[in-house]
C-alpha positions as CSV (number, residue, x, y, z in Angstrom):
1,X,-20.3,-62.1,47.4
2,X,-22.0,-62.7,50.7
3,X,-23.6,-66.1,51.0
4,X,-27.4,-66.0,51.5
5,X,-28.7,-67.2,54.9
6,X,-30.8,-70.4,54.3
7,X,-34.5,-70.1,55.0
8,X,-35.6,-71.8,58.2
9,X,-37.3,-75.2,57.7
10,X,-41.1,-75.0,57.5
11,X,-43.2,-76.3,60.4
12,X,-44.1,-80.0,59.8
13,X,-47.3,-81.3,61.4
14,X,-45.9,-84.8,61.3
15,X,-42.8,-83.8,63.3
16,X,-45.0,-81.8,65.6
17,X,-47.1,-84.9,66.2
18,X,-44.0,-86.9,67.2
19,X,-42.9,-84.0,69.5
20,X,-46.2,-83.8,71.2
21,X,-46.4,-87.6,71.9
22,X,-42.8,-87.6,73.3
23,X,-43.7,-84.6,75.5
24,X,-46.7,-86.4,77.0
25,X,-44.6,-89.6,77.5
26,X,-41.9,-87.8,79.6
27,X,-39.3,-87.3,76.9
28,X,-39.8,-83.7,75.8
29,X,-37.8,-82.6,72.8
30,X,-37.7,-78.9,73.8
31,X,-40.1,-76.4,72.3
32,X,-42.8,-78.0,70.3
33,X,-42.1,-76.3,67.0
34,X,-42.6,-79.0,64.3
35,X,-38.9,-79.0,63.3
36,X,-36.2,-81.6,63.4
37,X,-33.0,-81.0,65.5
38,X,-30.7,-82.3,68.2
39,X,-33.4,-82.0,70.9
40,X,-35.8,-84.2,69.1
41,X,-33.1,-86.7,68.3
42,X,-32.2,-87.0,72.0
43,X,-35.9,-87.4,72.9
44,X,-36.3,-90.2,70.3
45,X,-33.3,-92.0,71.7
46,X,-34.8,-92.0,75.2
47,X,-38.1,-93.3,73.8
48,X,-36.3,-96.0,71.8
49,X,-34.4,-97.2,74.9
50,X,-37.6,-97.5,76.9
51,X,-39.3,-99.5,74.0
52,X,-36.2,-101.7,73.5
53,X,-35.9,-100.9,69.8
54,X,-32.8,-99.8,67.9
55,X,-31.5,-96.5,69.2
56,X,-31.1,-94.3,66.1
57,X,-32.5,-91.0,67.2
58,X,-34.6,-91.0,64.0
59,X,-38.3,-91.6,63.2
60,X,-37.5,-94.8,61.5
61,X,-40.1,-97.6,60.8
62,X,-39.7,-99.3,64.2
63,X,-40.0,-96.0,66.0
64,X,-43.1,-94.9,64.1
65,X,-44.7,-98.3,64.8
66,X,-44.1,-97.8,68.6
67,X,-45.4,-94.2,68.5
68,X,-48.5,-95.3,66.6
69,X,-50.0,-96.6,69.8
70,X,-50.2,-93.0,71.0
71,X,-51.6,-91.5,67.8
72,X,-54.8,-90.4,69.7
73,X,-52.6,-87.6,71.1
74,X,-53.2,-85.2,68.2
75,X,-50.5,-82.6,67.3
76,X,-52.6,-79.5,68.0
77,X,-55.7,-78.4,69.8
78,X,-58.0,-75.5,69.4
79,X,-58.4,-73.5,72.6
80,X,-60.5,-70.5,73.3
81,X,-58.5,-67.8,75.0
82,X,-59.7,-66.7,78.4
83,X,-58.9,-63.6,80.5
84,X,-57.0,-65.8,83.0
85,X,-54.8,-67.2,80.2
86,X,-54.0,-63.7,79.0
87,X,-53.6,-62.1,82.5
88,X,-50.3,-60.3,83.2
89,X,-48.7,-58.4,84.7
90,X,-46.4,-57.9,81.8
91,X,-43.1,-56.2,82.0
92,X,-42.6,-53.6,79.2
93,X,-40.0,-52.3,78.6
94,X,-37.7,-55.0,80.0
95,X,-34.9,-53.6,82.1
96,X,-31.5,-55.1,81.3
97,X,-29.6,-54.0,84.4
98,X,-30.0,-56.3,87.5
99,X,-30.3,-53.3,89.8
100,X,-33.3,-52.1,87.8
101,X,-34.8,-55.6,87.7
102,X,-34.6,-55.7,91.5
103,X,-37.1,-52.8,91.6
104,X,-39.7,-54.8,89.6
105,X,-42.6,-56.5,91.4
106,X,-42.2,-59.6,89.3
107,X,-39.8,-60.9,86.6
108,X,-43.0,-61.6,84.6
109,X,-43.6,-62.3,81.0
110,X,-42.9,-59.5,78.5
111,X,-46.1,-60.2,76.4
112,X,-49.2,-62.3,76.2
113,X,-47.7,-64.4,73.3
114,X,-44.6,-65.2,75.4
115,X,-46.9,-66.4,78.2
116,X,-49.0,-68.5,75.8
117,X,-45.9,-70.0,74.2
118,X,-44.6,-71.3,77.5
119,X,-48.1,-72.5,78.4
120,X,-48.1,-74.7,75.3
121,X,-44.4,-75.7,75.4
122,X,-43.6,-73.8,72.2
123,X,-42.3,-70.5,70.8
124,X,-44.1,-67.3,69.8
125,X,-43.1,-67.9,66.2
126,X,-44.7,-71.3,66.2
127,X,-48.0,-69.9,67.5
128,X,-47.9,-67.3,64.7
129,X,-47.3,-70.1,62.2
130,X,-50.2,-72.2,63.5
131,X,-52.5,-69.3,63.3
132,X,-51.8,-65.9,61.7
133,X,-49.8,-62.8,62.4
134,X,-53.1,-61.0,62.5
135,X,-54.7,-63.3,65.2
136,X,-56.0,-61.2,68.0
137,X,-55.0,-62.3,71.5
138,X,-58.2,-61.5,73.3
139,X,-60.7,-63.5,75.5
140,X,-63.0,-65.7,73.4
141,X,-60.7,-65.9,70.4
142,X,-60.0,-69.5,69.2
143,X,-56.4,-70.3,68.6
144,X,-54.5,-73.4,67.4
145,X,-51.8,-74.6,69.8
146,X,-49.5,-77.6,70.2
147,X,-51.3,-80.2,72.2
148,X,-49.3,-79.9,75.5
149,X,-52.5,-80.1,77.6
150,X,-52.0,-82.7,80.3
151,X,-54.4,-85.4,81.3
152,X,-54.6,-84.2,84.9
153,X,-53.8,-81.0,86.9
154,X,-55.0,-82.6,90.2
155,X,-51.8,-81.7,92.1
156,X,-51.0,-82.9,95.6
157,X,-52.9,-81.1,98.3
158,X,-49.8,-79.8,100.0
159,X,-48.7,-77.7,97.0
160,X,-48.8,-73.9,97.7
161,X,-51.5,-72.0,95.7
162,X,-49.0,-69.9,93.8
163,X,-47.0,-72.9,92.7
164,X,-50.2,-74.7,91.8
165,X,-51.1,-71.7,89.5
166,X,-47.6,-71.8,88.0
167,X,-47.9,-75.5,87.2
168,X,-51.3,-75.0,85.6
169,X,-50.0,-72.0,83.6
170,X,-47.2,-74.2,82.3
171,X,-49.5,-77.2,81.6
172,X,-47.5,-79.5,83.8
173,X,-49.3,-82.8,84.4
174,X,-50.0,-83.9,88.0
175,X,-49.0,-87.5,87.3
176,X,-45.2,-87.7,87.3
177,X,-42.9,-90.6,88.1
178,X,-40.9,-90.6,91.4
179,X,-37.2,-90.1,90.8
180,X,-34.9,-92.6,92.6
181,X,-31.8,-91.2,90.8
182,X,-30.9,-88.3,88.5
183,X,-28.1,-88.5,86.0
184,X,-26.9,-85.4,84.1
185,X,-24.9,-86.4,81.0
186,X,-22.5,-83.6,79.8
187,X,-21.8,-85.1,76.4
188,X,-25.4,-85.8,75.5
189,X,-26.7,-82.6,77.2
190,X,-29.6,-84.4,78.8
191,X,-30.9,-85.0,82.3
192,X,-32.2,-88.6,82.9
193,X,-34.6,-89.6,85.6
194,X,-34.5,-93.2,86.8
195,X,-37.2,-94.8,88.8
196,X,-36.9,-97.2,91.8
197,X,-36.5,-100.2,89.4
198,X,-33.6,-98.5,87.7
199,X,-35.6,-97.9,84.5
200,X,-35.5,-94.7,82.5
201,X,-38.6,-92.8,83.5
202,X,-38.1,-89.3,81.9
203,X,-35.5,-87.3,80.1
204,X,-35.0,-83.6,79.6
205,X,-32.7,-81.6,77.3
206,X,-30.4,-79.3,79.3
207,X,-27.7,-76.7,79.2
208,X,-24.7,-77.8,81.2
209,X,-22.0,-75.4,82.2
210,X,-19.2,-73.9,80.0
211,X,-15.5,-74.0,79.7
212,X,-15.2,-71.3,82.3
213,X,-17.8,-72.9,84.6
214,X,-17.7,-76.6,83.9
215,X,-20.2,-79.1,85.1
216,X,-18.9,-80.4,88.5
217,X,-18.5,-84.1,87.7
218,X,-19.3,-86.3,90.7
219,X,-22.1,-87.4,92.9
220,X,-24.4,-85.0,94.8
221,X,-27.8,-84.9,96.4
222,X,-30.8,-82.7,96.2
223,X,-31.2,-80.4,99.3
224,X,-34.6,-79.1,98.4
225,X,-36.9,-77.3,95.9
226,X,-37.6,-73.6,95.9
227,X,-40.7,-72.7,93.8
228,X,-41.1,-69.3,92.3
229,X,-37.8,-68.3,94.0
230,X,-36.2,-64.9,94.4
231,X,-32.7,-64.8,92.9
232,X,-29.7,-63.4,94.7
233,X,-27.6,-61.8,91.9
234,X,-24.0,-61.9,93.2
235,X,-21.5,-60.6,90.7
236,X,-18.6,-62.4,92.5
237,X,-20.0,-65.7,91.2
238,X,-20.0,-64.6,87.6
239,X,-16.7,-64.4,85.8
240,X,-18.1,-62.2,83.0
241,X,-19.4,-59.5,85.4
242,X,-17.3,-57.0,87.2
243,X,-16.9,-57.7,91.0
244,X,-17.5,-53.9,91.5
245,X,-21.1,-54.3,90.5
246,X,-23.5,-54.3,93.5
247,X,-25.5,-57.3,94.6
248,X,-29.2,-57.4,93.8
249,X,-32.2,-59.5,95.0
250,X,-34.4,-60.2,91.9
251,X,-38.1,-60.9,92.4
252,X,-39.7,-64.2,91.4
253,X,-41.1,-64.8,87.9
254,X,-40.7,-66.9,84.7
255,X,-38.2,-64.4,83.3
256,X,-36.0,-64.7,86.4
257,X,-32.4,-65.9,85.6
258,X,-33.5,-69.2,87.3
259,X,-37.0,-69.3,85.9
260,X,-39.8,-70.6,88.0
261,X,-37.9,-73.2,90.2
262,X,-34.6,-73.7,91.8
263,X,-33.7,-77.3,92.8
264,X,-30.8,-76.9,95.2
265,X,-27.9,-79.3,95.2
266,X,-25.4,-80.3,97.9
267,X,-22.7,-78.7,95.7
268,X,-22.6,-75.1,97.0
269,X,-24.0,-72.5,94.6
270,X,-25.2,-75.2,92.1
271,X,-28.7,-76.1,91.2
272,X,-31.1,-77.3,88.6
273,X,-33.4,-74.6,87.4
274,X,-35.6,-73.0,84.7
275,X,-34.7,-70.3,82.2
276,X,-36.1,-67.1,80.6
277,X,-34.8,-68.3,77.2
278,X,-36.3,-71.8,76.5
279,X,-35.2,-71.7,72.9
280,X,-31.5,-71.6,73.9
281,X,-31.6,-74.9,76.0
282,X,-28.8,-77.1,74.7
283,X,-27.5,-74.3,72.4
284,X,-25.9,-71.9,74.9
285,X,-23.7,-72.1,78.0
286,X,-24.4,-71.6,81.7
287,X,-22.4,-70.6,84.7
288,X,-22.1,-74.2,85.7
289,X,-25.7,-74.9,86.8
290,X,-28.2,-77.2,85.0
291,X,-30.7,-75.2,83.0
292,X,-34.1,-76.5,81.6
293,X,-37.1,-74.9,80.0
294,X,-39.5,-73.6,82.7
295,X,-42.1,-76.3,81.9
296,X,-39.5,-79.1,82.1
297,X,-37.9,-77.7,85.3
298,X,-41.4,-77.5,86.9
299,X,-42.1,-81.1,85.8
300,X,-38.8,-82.3,87.3
301,X,-39.6,-80.5,90.5
302,X,-42.6,-82.8,91.0
303,X,-40.4,-85.9,90.6
304,X,-37.7,-85.2,93.1
305,X,-37.4,-84.8,96.9
306,X,-34.7,-83.9,99.4
307,X,-32.0,-86.6,99.3
308,X,-32.5,-87.7,95.7
309,X,-29.1,-88.7,94.4
310,X,-27.8,-86.6,91.4
311,X,-24.8,-87.8,89.3
312,X,-23.0,-85.5,86.9
313,X,-21.0,-87.4,84.3
314,X,-18.9,-86.7,81.2
């Protein structure tokens, strides 16, 4: 007899509240979905370290007490959809072949709900759960969303207009700590940001390499940051693709293989970047690079600069 697949856990507003607070404090747990899991546990550990309380990875009494100071950050907000929030262009149907993708004008979102999910650091399913499968996505319609809205979007004056729009679309706050050092931990599947005092300033869940393309352990530096980058698809760099396949230059967009940003490293062909599949962060493998959700990668891009040291450790 085939064993029944267990039903997924229901969305918990209490868990969502904890996730939202951690996201605002710089320790995002991954998609804000109101569910427990490894991403939330890692984020809680980082928060506990910074508050100098026992590191359990759980919402125990001491942790809830520390989180209580931030209770004004409510778990959800009601927003009224605008034409700008719903603006495409959307790519439907989505071409799977890189040569077909290279002919697109943009590697854009596939639907309005996918765009809204990334905007509020969540998943399409969570938006449906917070509202209704029958909710119309149209200008003027009020919808309930995870409270990922930052305190400020007053980005530095030198930021390019298109990158400014991307940051705003992803609800990335303008006030970010300056990274003095980045540490990517393979065993914990996290990227830690340390400030000039050596203190943990932020932490992100990441996907780090695979058995075929392991994380290159060692010390590197950041060469630069490419925002909304094109992606050179080179089959020779992918063991699971035939070398006979032709190269392709893929246009920018959130559904690019590297998402909305590429943070180039001194290790050739390696970088820290976004992803078209945020729900798979920490659950899948990569071809050696460090992969984050688009909103986390964009946030990290505001923290780093050329020359920032990056350490990859087991």
